[in-house]
Backbone as a ProteinNet text record, in pm:
[ID]
protein_1_A
[PRIMARY]
MTDLASVHATVHGYVQGVFYRAFVADTAMMLLLTGYVRNLPNGDTVEVEAEGERKQLEKLVGFLREGPPAARVEQVTTVWQEYTGKYSGFSILY
[TERTIARY]
-4688.9	-4557.3	-4486.2	-4378.5	-4320.8	-4225.7	-4242.7	-4144.3	-4031.2	-3917.7	-3809	-3718.1	-3635.3	-3562.7	-3443	-3353.4	-3229.4	-3275	-3196.2	-3212.4	-3081	-2976.4	-2872.1	-2910.1	-2912.4	-2938.4	-2827.9	-2787.6	-2706.9	-2764.6	-2738.1	-2820.9	-2715.5	-2727.3	-2667.7	-2738.2	-2658.4	-2689.5	-2606	-2705.3	-2647.1	-2672.9	-2607.9	-2662.1	-2522.6	-2447.5	-2338.2	-2324.7	-2314.1	-2274.7	-2442.2	-2542.5	-2675.9	-2736.7	-2694.8	-2763.1	-2857.6	-2785	-2854.7	-2842.7	-2747.2	-2719.6	-2790.3	-2829.1	-2878.5	-2997.9	-3048.2	-3180.6	-3244.6	-3158.9	-3157.6	-3151.4	-3107.1	-3055.7	-3170	-3224.1	-3367.9	-3493.2	-3473.6	-3596.3	-3576.4	-3487.3	-3468.3	-3487.1	-3437.9	-3469.7	-3657.2	-3691.3	-3838.7	-3900	-3832.6	-3939.1	-3888.9	-3781.5	-3743.1	-3647.1	-3555.5	-3502.9	-3344.5	-3278	-3115.8	-3053.4	-2888.9	-2814.9	-2728.7	-2677.2	-2623.5	-2589.9	-2564.9	-2538.2	-2430.3	-2338.1	-2211.1	-2237.1	-2148.4	-2092.6	-1976.8	-2004.6	-1889.2	-1807.1	-1675.4	-1572.7	-1585.1	-1661.2	-1654.8	-1752.3	-1767.3	-1866.2	-1976.8	-2029.3	-2209.7	-2255.6	-2260.8	-2310.2	-2312.5	-2406.6	-2437.5	-2485.3	-2436.4	-2485.1	-2551.3	-2662.2	-2768	-2746.4	-2749.6	-2781.2	-2878.2	-2981.5	-3094.5	-3185.6	-3175.5	-3233.8	-3398.1	-3484.1	-3623.5	-3706	-3846.3	-3984.9	-3960.4	-4011.3	-4008.1	-4071.1	-4218.7	-4271.6	-4203	-4173.3	-4092	-3948.8	-3902.5	-3787.3	-3836.5	-3941.8	-4013.2	-4041.7	-4097.2	-4101.8	-3981.9	-3868.6	-3737.7	-3686.8	-3700.8	-3656.8	-3728.1	-3874.1	-3925.7	-3904.1	-3864.7	-3779.6	-3623	-3578	-3451.4	-3454.5	-3563.5	-3594	-3606.3	-3669.6	-3690.5	-3590.7	-3519.4	-3396.5	-3482.1	-3357.8	-3415.7	-3405.9	-3466	-3513.2	-3352.2	-3258.5	-3148.2	-3070.5	-3106	-3067.7	-3143.9	-3044.6	-3123.9	-3084.2	-3208.9	-3165.4	-3237.7	-3072.2	-3085.8	-3117.1	-3071.1	-3094.2	-3058.8	-3165	-3162.3	-3141.1	-3074.4	-3078.5	-3074	-3164.9	-3165.4	-3167.6	-3094.4	-3059.5	-3117.1	-3217.2	-3280.3	-3222.2	-3226.4	-3146.8	-3209.3	-3168.5	-3213.2	-3188.8	-3281.2	-3224.8	-3121.5	-3024.9	-2935	-2925.1	-2974.7	-3004.8	-2862.2	-2750.3	-2631.1	-2598.2	-2688.3	-2703.6	-2789.1	-2756.3	-2836.1	-2909.6	-2887.4	-2924.5	-2869.1	-2912	-2864.7	-2755	-2692.7	-2561.5	-2500.6	-2467.9	-2399.5	-2243.3	-2190.2	-2081.1	-1977.7	-1861.2	-1771.3	-1654.7
6879	6875.9	6973.4	6872.5	6940.2	7049.4	7152.3	7277.7	7257	7195.7	7204.6	7327.5	7303.3	7414	7360.5	7458.2	7440.4	7582.5	7525.7	7640.1	7574.7	7698.7	7769.4	7808.6	7774.8	7831.3	7828.3	7905.7	7947.3	7989	7889.5	7859.4	7935.3	8037.3	8115.8	8079.8	8068.9	8078	7948.7	7910.8	7794.7	7655.2	7622.7	7525.9	7424.1	7423.8	7318.3	7244.5	7124.3	7023.8	6976.1	7028.3	7010.3	6930.9	6848.7	6741.8	6790.7	6945.3	7005.6	6941.2	6902	6815.2	6706.3	6611.1	6513.8	6551.4	6670.6	6691.3	6754	6811.1	6848.6	6718.5	6629.1	6528.8	6451.2	6435.2	6367.8	6406.3	6558.4	6579.9	6609.1	6636.4	6631.7	6532.5	6375.6	6263	6254.5	6293.5	6258.4	6350.4	6460.4	6516.9	6494.8	6420.8	6357	6431.5	6505.1	6637.2	6540.9	6636.6	6566.6	6677	6668.2	6758.3	6725.9	6817	6812.7	6929.7	6908.7	6986.3	6928.8	7085	7079	7191.8	7177.5	7280.8	7350.1	7518.4	7539.1	7601.5	7632.8	7637.1	7763.6	7840.4	7963.7	7932.9	7803.3	7734.6	7789.1	7850.6	7888.6	7897.9	7850.1	7827.2	7703.9	7664.3	7536.3	7590	7522.2	7546.5	7465	7461.4	7360.9	7367	7276	7323.2	7159.2	7234.5	7117.7	7107.4	7021.8	7040.9	6923.9	6964.7	6896.2	6987.1	6917.4	6994.3	7162.3	7246.4	7366	7374.3	7311.9	7308.7	7245.7	7113.1	7053.6	7139.1	7219.7	7308.2	7402.1	7419.1	7522.5	7491.3	7366.2	7295.9	7293.3	7272.5	7251.3	7346.9	7479.9	7617.4	7642	7611.5	7645	7560.3	7404.6	7345.1	7393.9	7441.7	7506.9	7621.9	7705.8	7814.1	7760.8	7586.3	7572	7492.9	7423.2	7312.2	7266.7	7121	7039.3	7126.7	7046.5	7114	7187.4	7158.7	7182.7	7316.4	7329.5	7464.2	7576.1	7668.1	7806.6	7892.2	7914.4	7946.8	8104	8178.3	8322.8	8382.7	8295.2	8372.1	8258.7	8243.7	8173.2	8264	8237.5	8329.4	8218	8251.9	8148.6	8216.9	8180.7	8180.4	8075.4	8118.3	8002.5	8022.7	7886.5	7863.2	7778.4	7758.2	7671.9	7517.1	7427.7	7278.5	7217	7154.9	7088.1	6945.4	6871.5	6737	6661.3	6739.7	6672.3	6589.2	6584.3	6515.9	6366.5	6275.1	6165.2	6100.9	6160.8	6189.3	6260.8	6299	6376.5	6311.8	6416.3	6363.3	6448	6417.2	6512.2	6524.7	6616.8	6653.5	6657.3	6601	6662.6	6709.8
-6319.9	-6274.7	-6166.5	-6122.4	-5965	-5988.1	-5849.2	-5905.3	-5790.3	-5880.1	-5801.6	-5778.8	-5670.2	-5649.3	-5542.1	-5508	-5422.4	-5355.7	-5217.2	-5110.6	-5050.3	-5027.1	-4974.5	-4839.9	-4712.4	-4570.7	-4470.9	-4423	-4303.2	-4160.8	-4083.2	-3928.4	-3864	-3783.7	-3643.4	-3540.9	-3463.2	-3295.6	-3211.8	-3135.4	-3051.7	-3103.6	-3226.1	-3344.2	-3340	-3269.4	-3306.7	-3141.1	-3163.6	-3028	-2979.2	-3041.9	-2971.9	-3040.8	-3147.7	-3280.2	-3390.3	-3388.1	-3477.1	-3620.5	-3680.1	-3791.1	-3808.5	-3692.8	-3711.3	-3721.1	-3640.6	-3638	-3804.3	-3874.9	-4003.2	-4127.4	-4111.5	-4168.4	-4205.5	-4056.6	-4033.2	-4073.9	-4051	-4145.5	-4310.4	-4340.8	-4485.9	-4578.8	-4507.5	-4541.6	-4554.6	-4439.5	-4413	-4520	-4571.5	-4661.6	-4820.1	-4807.7	-4925.6	-5006.9	-4981.2	-5023.7	-5006.8	-5074.9	-5083.6	-5094.9	-5051.8	-5001.5	-4894	-4825.8	-4703.7	-4559.1	-4469.3	-4354.8	-4289.6	-4269.7	-4199.2	-4106.1	-4024.4	-3913.4	-3969.5	-3948.4	-4002.1	-3898.6	-3949.2	-3849.2	-3713.5	-3718.9	-3627.8	-3498.9	-3519.3	-3378.7	-3350.5	-3430.2	-3385.6	-3544.5	-3647	-3773.3	-3854	-3880.2	-3967.6	-4101.8	-4225.6	-4344.3	-4382	-4471.4	-4531.8	-4673.7	-4779.1	-4917.4	-4917.8	-4971.3	-4977.8	-5112.5	-5196.3	-5313.9	-5312.8	-5399	-5394.2	-5438.9	-5407.7	-5437.1	-5375.9	-5415.3	-5326.2	-5224.2	-5228.1	-5097.7	-5004.1	-5027.6	-4918.5	-4847	-4952.7	-4888.6	-4826.9	-4863.7	-4743.3	-4614.9	-4631.8	-4486.6	-4400.9	-4440.1	-4418.1	-4346.6	-4455.4	-4397.4	-4243	-4265.8	-4111.6	-4000.8	-4035.2	-3956.3	-3889.6	-3978.6	-3969.5	-3883.3	-3856.4	-3754.8	-3642.1	-3586	-3449.4	-3392.3	-3489.9	-3456.2	-3339.8	-3272.5	-3215.7	-3076.8	-2949.7	-2825.3	-2762.5	-2755.4	-2693.8	-2778.6	-2904.8	-2984	-2950.4	-2964.9	-2981.9	-3138	-3222.1	-3360.3	-3329.4	-3405.9	-3390.3	-3501.3	-3639.5	-3747.5	-3858.5	-3946.6	-4069.3	-4184.5	-4254.1	-4396.6	-4514.4	-4632.6	-4727.9	-4885.5	-4952.6	-5096.7	-5179.2	-5264.5	-5344.4	-5468.8	-5551.3	-5660.1	-5729.6	-5857.4	-5965.2	-5900.8	-5951.1	-5892.7	-5964.4	-5906.5	-5993.3	-6025.9	-5936.7	-5942.8	-5875.7	-5821.2	-5825.7	-5683.4	-5583.5	-5461.1	-5522.6	-5484.6	-5463.7	-5338.5	-5235.8	-5058.9	-4993.9	-4894	-4795.9	-4685.1	-4652.5	-4593.3	-4462.8	-4381.9	-4264.1	-4316.5	-4330.6	-4379.5	-4236.2	-4211.3	-4141.2	-4143.3
[MASK]
++++++++++++++++++++++++++++++++++++++++++++++++++++++++++++++++++++++++++++++++++++++++++++++

């Protein structure tokens, strides 16, 4: 049986205006995860909510720490939660 989970991540640094959301969405879809990514209004933070197999979520968190080439990730905080199944796909919220 698969180990399903949910993770809420907050990514701080130079992560807006550098295709970070597209990077996260592409990576999450490649890992067969569901959820969303969005910029937060402070200008230097991105929020990610993702669900799926815990092993794949752990891989996503690793990618969040790297980001796309133009990004400069300073900090990633994660909160692990129970899987809810409330997302049908992965989307970029505006």
